[in-house]
N, C-alpha and C positions, 0 to 999 in steps of 0.2 A: 356386431350384429349376429354373426353366426352362432357364437356361444350363447348369447341371450335368447336366441330362438330355440336352441337345443335344450337348454336347462329345464324348462317346465315340461318338455316332452319326455326327457329322460326321467324326471321326477315322477311323472305319471306312470311310466312303465315300471319304475322301481316300486311304486306303491302297491303293485299287484304281487310283490314277492313275499307276502306274509306279514307277520307282525313287525319285523324290523324294517321292512321296506327298503332292502338293499340287495344288490347282486353280490353273491359270494365271490365269483370269479369272472373276470372280463378279459377279452382279447381285443386290442386295438390294432386293426389291420391297416397297413400304410400309415404308420403312426407319425412319420416325419420327425420333428424335433420334440415331440411329446406334448404339444399344445393341448390337444383334446384330452389326453390322459391326465394331465396335471390339472387343468382348469374345469373339466367337466366330469370325467369318469370317476376321479378320485373321491368325489363327494358322495357317490352312490355305490361304490364297489370296494370290496375288501381287498382283493388282489387284482392286479392288472398286468398282463403280459403285453409287450409291445413287439410288433413285427414290422420291419422297415427294410426295403431293399437297398437303400442308399447308405453306405457305411458312414459317411460324414454326418448325415442327418441323425443316425442312431447314436453316434458318438456325442453329438450335441445333446440329444435326449438324455443320455446317461449323465452328462455333466449337469444339466439343468434340473433333472429330477433327483439326482443323488443315487447313483447305482447301488451303493452299499446299503442304503436304508429304504430304497423303494420297495414296496410290497408286490414284487413281480419280477419277471425275467425279461431280458432283451434279446431278440432274435434278428439277425441280419439275413433276410431271405425274401425273395419275391413271393407273393401269396400263392402263385402256382405251385411252388415247391415246398411251402411250409407244411410240416407235419408235427403235431405236438407229441410229447412223449406218450407212451402207451398208458391209457387210463386217465389222461388229462382231458377234462371236458370243461366247457365254459357256460355260465348262465347267460352271458351277454357277449356277442361279437359285434364290434362297431367298425364299420367300413365306410370311410368318407373320402371323397375325391380320389378314389383308387380304381374303381371299375372302369373309369373312363380311359384308362391306359392299357386295357387288355381286350382281347377279342370276345365276341359273343360266346364262342365255344369255351374259352377259359373262364368266362363269367359263370356259365352254367356248371362247369366242372367244380368251381370253387363253391358255388351255392349248394350243390349236391354234397360235396365233402363237408361243408358246414353242418348240413342236416344230419349226416351219417356219423361223422367222427369229430366234430368240434363242439356241437351244442349238447348240453344236458337235456333230458326230457323236460319240456316246458320252457326251454331257453328261448332267447330272443336274438334275432339278427337285425341290426339296423344298417340300412344303406342310405347314404345321403350323397346326391350328385347334382351337378348342374343339368338342366334338361332343355332340349330344343322345343320349339313350338310345334304344334301339329301341322301348322301351315308350312313351315320350313322342312319338317321331317328330320330324321337322324342324319348326321353328316360328320365327316372327318374334319378335324382342325389341323392347320399347319402350325409351325413353331411360333407364329405371331398371333395365334388365336383366330385366324381367318379361315374361311372355307378352303379346304385343300382341294386343288383341282388336278392333281396328278403330276407326273414327272414332266409333262410338257412345259411346265413353267420352271423347271430346274429343281424341283423339290422331290426327292426320291421317295419319301414315304410320309404318311401323316404322323402327327405327334400324339393325337388322342381322338376319341370319338365322342360326339355329343349326341346322346340318344334322347328320344322323346320319352315321356312318362309311360306311354302305352308300350313302347319298345321294352322298357324295364319290366313292366307287368308281364309281358309275354315270356321274358327270361325267367322271372320268378315262378310263373306257372309251369314252365317246362322243367324247372328244377324241383317241382313238387312242394313249393313253399306256400304258406297261407298268409295273406295280408292282414295284419292286426291294426295298423294305423298308418295314415298317409297325410302328410301336411306339406303345403307349398309355401315357400319363402321367396318373397320378391324384394330385392334391395332397392332398385331404381329402374327407371325406364331404359337406362343405358347398360344395365348389367343382366346377365343371364339369370333367370329364376332357378331356384333349387327345390328339390323335393326330397323329403325325408320319408323313407318307407321303413316300418317296423314289421318284421316277418317272423313267423314261427313254423315249426314242423307240425303238420296235422297229426292228431292222435290216430292210433290204429283204428279205433272205433269210427272216427270220422272218415278215414280212408275206406273202410268197409261200406259205410253209408253212401259215400260218393260213388263207389264202384257199383253198388246195387242200383242206385238211381240211374247211372249210365246204362246199365244192363237193361233196365226197364224201358228206357228211351229207345234203345236199339230194338227191343222186342216190339214196341209200339210201332216204330218206323217200318219194321219188317212186315208186321200184320197189315199196316196201311197199304204197303206196296202190293200185297197179295190179294187185296180186295178189289 
């Protein structure tokens, strides 16, 4: 279901890449054993680098994808530490079921680094994560996927964080990214829904326009207070 949901959305994003409708280079962040890279990204990307922090998962990815013939490189690194070689930029950065394992501060740092040193001009960053309902709000999970209630129950730390879609939008905004596309996927009443966000870096012209608009609002607000 996950791949079936992703395929038409990636195809839509790829269709904006000019006549060939392909991404020249992609980065799969939190790539695991290579499932998304092999069954989704390979159809629309010429080269695909994989970043995965768990060495045994990356080893499996190399075996299943064929390290010698795969059109890309394999990096064993947490996303907080990953830095591409100088001059290496990507048309697409795909990040799925990964941000849930890091703090808000690390998410913002990664998003900003993606905008500044991972993405080519006009590149796309895709984030896909499970989301909490607005009624429940963002919360931490324990190792069983239940609400983490702190060390009072003998569990020293949470395993992951389940954020609301609004929470993610605030992180994207703080990182200076622009929302291009947003789609919600619901599996069943018993499973957490997911949201796919496609993001881009605003052009310099758009940044200037937004800054000018904000300045005008401040001037209007100041004039109103003085009257």
